[in-house]
Every structure is written in structure tokens, then in C-alpha cells.
C-alpha positions as CSV (number, residue, x, y, z in Angstrom):
1,M,-3.5,10.8,-24.7
2,T,-0.4,8.5,-25.1
3,T,0.3,5.7,-22.6
4,S,3.2,7.8,-21.3
5,E,1.0,10.8,-20.7
6,Q,-1.8,8.8,-19.0
7,K,-1.6,9.2,-15.2
8,I,-1.8,6.1,-13.0
9,A,-2.5,6.0,-9.2
10,I,-2.0,3.2,-6.8
11,I,-4.4,3.3,-3.9
12,T,-4.3,0.9,-1.1
13,G,-7.7,-0.1,0.4
14,A,-9.5,1.0,-2.7
15,S,-12.4,-1.3,-2.4
16,R,-14.4,0.7,0.2
17,G,-14.7,3.9,2.2
18,L,-12.2,6.7,1.5
19,G,-10.0,4.7,-0.8
20,R,-13.0,3.8,-3.1
21,S,-14.1,7.5,-3.1
22,A,-10.6,8.6,-4.0
23,A,-10.4,6.0,-6.8
24,I,-13.7,7.1,-8.3
25,A,-12.8,10.8,-7.9
26,L,-9.5,10.2,-9.8
27,A,-11.3,8.3,-12.5
28,R,-13.6,11.3,-13.0
29,R,-10.4,13.3,-13.6
30,G,-9.2,10.7,-16.2
31,V,-6.7,8.9,-14.0
32,D,-6.3,5.1,-14.2
33,V,-6.2,3.2,-11.0
34,I,-4.3,0.2,-9.6
35,G,-6.2,-0.5,-6.4
36,T,-5.6,-3.0,-3.5
37,Y,-8.1,-4.9,-1.4
38,H,-7.6,-7.1,1.6
39,T,-10.5,-9.7,1.6
40,N,-13.5,-8.3,-0.1
41,A,-13.0,-9.3,-3.8
42,Q,-16.6,-8.5,-4.7
43,A,-16.3,-4.9,-3.4
44,A,-13.1,-4.5,-5.3
45,E,-14.8,-5.7,-8.6
46,E,-17.6,-3.2,-8.0
47,T,-15.2,-0.4,-7.6
48,K,-13.3,-1.5,-10.7
49,A,-16.6,-1.6,-12.7
50,E,-17.5,1.9,-11.6
51,I,-14.1,3.3,-12.5
52,E,-14.3,1.6,-16.0
53,A,-17.8,3.0,-16.5
54,L,-16.2,6.5,-16.1
55,G,-13.8,5.7,-18.9
56,S,-10.7,5.0,-16.9
57,R,-8.9,1.7,-16.6
58,A,-8.6,-0.2,-13.3
59,V,-6.9,-3.2,-11.8
60,M,-7.6,-4.6,-8.4
61,I,-4.9,-6.6,-6.6
62,Q,-5.3,-8.5,-3.3
63,L,-2.8,-7.3,-0.8
64,D,-2.4,-7.5,3.0
65,T,-0.7,-4.1,3.7
66,S,0.3,-5.3,7.2
67,D,2.5,-8.1,5.8
68,T,5.7,-6.7,4.5
69,G,6.6,-10.1,3.2
70,G,4.2,-9.8,0.4
71,F,5.4,-6.4,-0.9
72,A,8.0,-7.7,-3.3
73,D,5.5,-9.9,-5.1
74,F,3.0,-7.0,-5.2
75,A,5.6,-4.8,-6.9
76,E,6.3,-7.5,-9.4
77,T,2.5,-7.8,-10.1
78,V,2.3,-4.0,-10.5
79,T,5.3,-4.0,-12.9
80,T,3.6,-6.7,-15.0
81,H,0.3,-4.8,-15.2
82,L,2.1,-1.5,-16.0
83,S,3.9,-3.2,-18.9
84,E,0.9,-5.3,-20.2
85,I,-1.9,-2.7,-19.9
86,W,-0.1,0.7,-20.1
87,Q,3.1,-0.2,-21.9
88,R,4.9,1.7,-19.2
89,S,7.4,0.9,-16.4
90,S,6.2,3.5,-13.9
91,F,3.1,5.0,-12.1
92,D,2.5,8.5,-10.9
93,Y,0.5,8.7,-7.7
94,L,0.5,6.6,-4.5
95,V,-2.2,6.9,-1.9
96,N,-1.4,5.0,1.3
97,N,-5.0,4.6,2.6
98,A,-5.5,1.0,3.8
99,G,-6.2,0.8,7.5
100,T,-8.2,-0.6,10.4
101,G,-9.4,1.1,13.5
102,M,-9.5,0.2,17.2
103,H,-11.3,1.8,20.1
104,K,-9.7,0.7,23.4
105,A,-8.4,2.4,26.5
106,F,-4.7,2.9,26.8
107,T,-4.6,0.7,29.9
108,D,-6.4,-2.2,28.2
109,T,-4.5,-2.1,24.8
110,T,-2.4,-5.3,24.4
111,E,1.0,-5.5,22.7
112,D,-0.6,-7.8,20.0
113,E,-3.2,-5.1,19.3
114,F,-0.5,-2.4,19.3
115,D,1.6,-4.4,16.8
116,A,-1.3,-5.1,14.5
117,L,-2.1,-1.3,14.2
118,M,1.6,-0.5,13.8
119,N,2.0,-3.1,11.0
120,I,-0.7,-1.7,8.8
121,H,-0.7,2.0,9.7
122,F,3.0,2.7,10.0
123,K,5.3,-0.2,9.1
124,G,3.3,-1.1,6.2
125,V,3.2,2.4,4.8
126,Y,6.9,2.8,5.4
127,F,8.1,-0.3,3.6
128,L,5.4,-0.5,0.9
129,T,6.3,3.1,-0.2
130,Q,10.0,2.1,-0.1
131,K,9.3,-1.0,-2.3
132,L,7.2,1.0,-4.8
133,L,9.5,4.0,-5.1
134,P,11.7,2.5,-8.0
135,L,8.4,2.3,-9.9
136,M,7.2,5.8,-9.3
137,A,7.8,8.3,-12.0
138,D,9.9,11.4,-11.1
139,G,7.6,14.2,-10.4
140,G,5.0,12.0,-8.8
141,R,3.0,12.5,-5.7
142,I,2.3,10.6,-2.5
143,V,-0.6,11.1,-0.2
144,N,-0.5,9.4,3.2
145,I,-3.8,9.2,5.2
146,S,-3.7,10.2,8.8
147,S,-6.5,11.2,11.1
148,G,-7.8,14.2,13.0
149,L,-7.0,12.1,16.1
150,A,-3.4,13.0,15.6
151,R,-4.3,16.5,16.5
152,F,-7.0,16.2,19.1
153,A,-7.2,13.5,21.7
154,A,-10.3,11.2,22.1
155,P,-10.1,8.5,24.8
156,G,-9.7,5.0,23.3
157,A,-7.6,6.0,20.3
158,S,-4.1,6.2,21.8
159,A,-2.5,3.4,19.8
160,Y,-4.3,4.3,16.5
161,A,-3.6,8.0,16.8
162,A,0.1,7.4,17.7
163,M,0.5,5.4,14.4
164,K,-1.1,8.3,12.5
165,G,1.3,10.8,14.3
166,A,4.3,8.7,13.0
167,V,2.9,8.8,9.5
168,E,2.7,12.5,9.7
169,V,6.4,12.7,10.7
170,L,7.3,10.2,7.9
171,T,5.5,12.4,5.4
172,R,7.8,15.4,6.1
173,Y,10.9,13.2,5.9
174,L,9.8,11.7,2.6
175,A,9.1,15.1,1.2
176,K,12.6,16.2,2.2
177,E,14.4,13.1,0.9
178,L,12.4,12.7,-2.4
179,G,12.6,16.3,-3.3
180,E,15.5,15.6,-5.7
181,R,13.1,13.4,-7.7
182,R,10.5,16.2,-7.6
183,I,8.1,13.8,-5.7
184,A,5.7,15.8,-3.4
185,V,4.5,14.1,-0.3
186,N,1.5,15.3,1.8
187,T,-0.8,14.0,4.6
188,V,-4.5,14.1,4.5
189,A,-6.1,13.9,7.9
190,P,-9.9,13.2,7.9
191,G,-12.2,13.9,10.9
192,A,-15.1,11.7,11.9
193,I,-16.3,9.9,8.8
194,A,-19.5,7.9,8.4
195,T,-18.2,4.8,6.7
196,D,-17.8,1.1,7.7
197,F,-14.4,2.0,9.2
198,N,-13.9,0.8,12.8
199,G,-17.1,-1.3,12.7
200,G,-19.1,1.6,11.3
201,G,-19.1,3.4,14.6
202,V,-19.7,7.0,13.2
203,R,-22.1,5.8,10.6
204,D,-24.2,3.4,12.6
205,N,-24.0,4.6,16.2
206,A,-26.5,7.5,16.5
207,Q,-24.8,8.8,19.7
208,V,-21.3,8.9,18.2
209,N,-22.7,10.5,15.0
210,Q,-24.5,13.2,16.9
211,W,-21.4,13.9,19.0
212,A,-19.3,14.3,15.9
213,A,-21.9,16.7,14.4
214,G,-22.0,18.7,17.6
215,V,-18.2,19.3,17.7
216,T,-17.9,20.1,13.9
217,A,-18.2,23.6,12.8
218,L,-20.1,22.6,9.6
219,G,-22.6,20.7,11.8
220,R,-22.4,17.1,10.7
221,A,-20.1,14.0,10.5
222,G,-18.1,13.7,7.3
223,E,-18.9,11.3,4.4
224,A,-16.4,9.4,2.2
225,D,-17.1,11.7,-0.7
226,D,-16.1,14.7,1.4
227,I,-12.6,13.2,1.3
228,G,-12.0,11.3,-1.9
229,P,-12.4,14.2,-4.3
230,A,-10.1,16.3,-2.0
231,I,-7.4,13.6,-2.3
232,A,-7.8,13.6,-6.1
233,A,-7.5,17.4,-6.2
234,L,-4.4,17.3,-4.1
235,L,-2.8,14.9,-6.6
236,S,-3.6,17.1,-9.5
237,E,-1.2,19.4,-11.2
238,D,-3.2,22.4,-9.7
239,N,-1.6,21.5,-6.4
240,R,1.9,20.7,-7.7
241,W,3.5,23.2,-5.2
242,V,1.9,21.8,-2.1
243,N,4.5,19.6,-0.3
244,A,5.2,18.4,3.2
245,Q,1.8,19.5,4.4
246,R,-0.7,18.0,6.9
247,I,-4.2,18.9,5.4
248,E,-7.0,18.2,7.8
249,I,-10.4,17.6,6.1
250,S,-12.8,17.6,9.0
251,G,-15.4,20.3,8.5
252,G,-13.8,22.1,11.3
253,M,-13.9,19.4,14.0
254,L,-12.9,20.4,17.5
255,I,-11.5,23.8,16.6
């Protein structure tokens, strides 16, 4: 495979959880990965090593996706890596995955907390995608990560879920506006997943885990590897005609 034919994915938050699972699943399909991490450089290096053990190439770059001021430098770093490692000026796939959680009643949510969620889950997604679009190959694909909480309501998730709802609307607009470049844009909305997300609530709290299992048709909470391979499949050529869709991957949660 020539460098021009090799597929390259940028995945934010690739050092852990769903992002790590997606990165490894893509590597199994022969896709190279440019991943970002926020603070855990060791986890990023472990993910990089696992990708390389599968025969794909990987680069991990520190990025705070809530700080739009760092996006120009990140794009320049990506450009440098594309040129030096792949002898290319473009990449193929973007997975906007990085995020944090918060469980707090609507009446207790502060403006600072609201802004922190907005910056990483919506504003960051909006402007990082905008900054990277000149580097994306025509015919590329974007997957934005939402949440089942944008469909069903669980007390304590109003701010977080509202940001994910905004991302779902943004996905449809991106699909419309980027269609002339043959770039497909979709949303993946996981249900309750047992990872370290949001303090590991679903993974570590037996009561929460049992609740999630009880309201899910398949009878358990999800795992990261229920999601990552599905993201990889959605990015593949097999799903080239899927566009502007919200795809919930929740095992049938609250149906």
C-alpha cells in the first residue's frame, strides 16, 4: 500500500475508554492513527504501543480540546507528522471523542460548570473540526460522539446532554455543508458504558451498573469494546453511503 492509499484517522481522547477502543479497532483494520490525550501521557504511550504491535503506525499528541487557542498549533503539528511520517498533506477520518462527564442537578449546575462542558463537548468539537477541515481528504469521514442521554432523560445530566444534543444537530449541518467534498458525517451515541468516564460511575458503582443492566434489552451495561469496533466499521468503505445519521449503540437502553 502506498502512503497516498494508507488511511489515517485523527481521534481525540485516544488514550482511554472509547477513543482507545476505536483507535485499536481501526489499527486492526490497517488504519494508522493520530491520537490526542489531555494529561495521561503514559496511557497514550500504551495505546500507541498496542497500535504499533498490530502493524499500524501511531502518533500521540497532547491537546486540550476545550482550549480553542491551541488548535492552530495542533493543526501545524499534524501537518508536520503527515509530511514526515506519511509523506502526505491530508488525513482521512476524524473522530471527535474527547470529553468529560458531570452528574449534577439542573438547579445546582453553575455557569462555570456549564461553560466547561460546552467548551469541550460542543465549542471544541465545532472549532477543532473547522481547523482540521483543510487537512482532511475529500471523501473523508467524520464521527462525532454523542450519548444516549440526548434521547432519554436521566436527572443530573441536563448540561452534558444538552451539549450532546447540540453536537447531533451540528452533525447534520456538517453533512449538508461538506457534501460537496464527499465528506460523510455521522453521530455515534453510546448508552451506559463501564469505563473510567465520569469517575467510573457505571463501571465502579454496583447500583448504577445494575440499573443500566436492568433498563437495557441485552441485559448489561456496555463496554468500551462494544463501541470502538462499531466506530471503526462506520468509518469503513462498507458504510460509505451512511451520512447525517444518529446511530445509537446502547444494547437497547430504555426502549
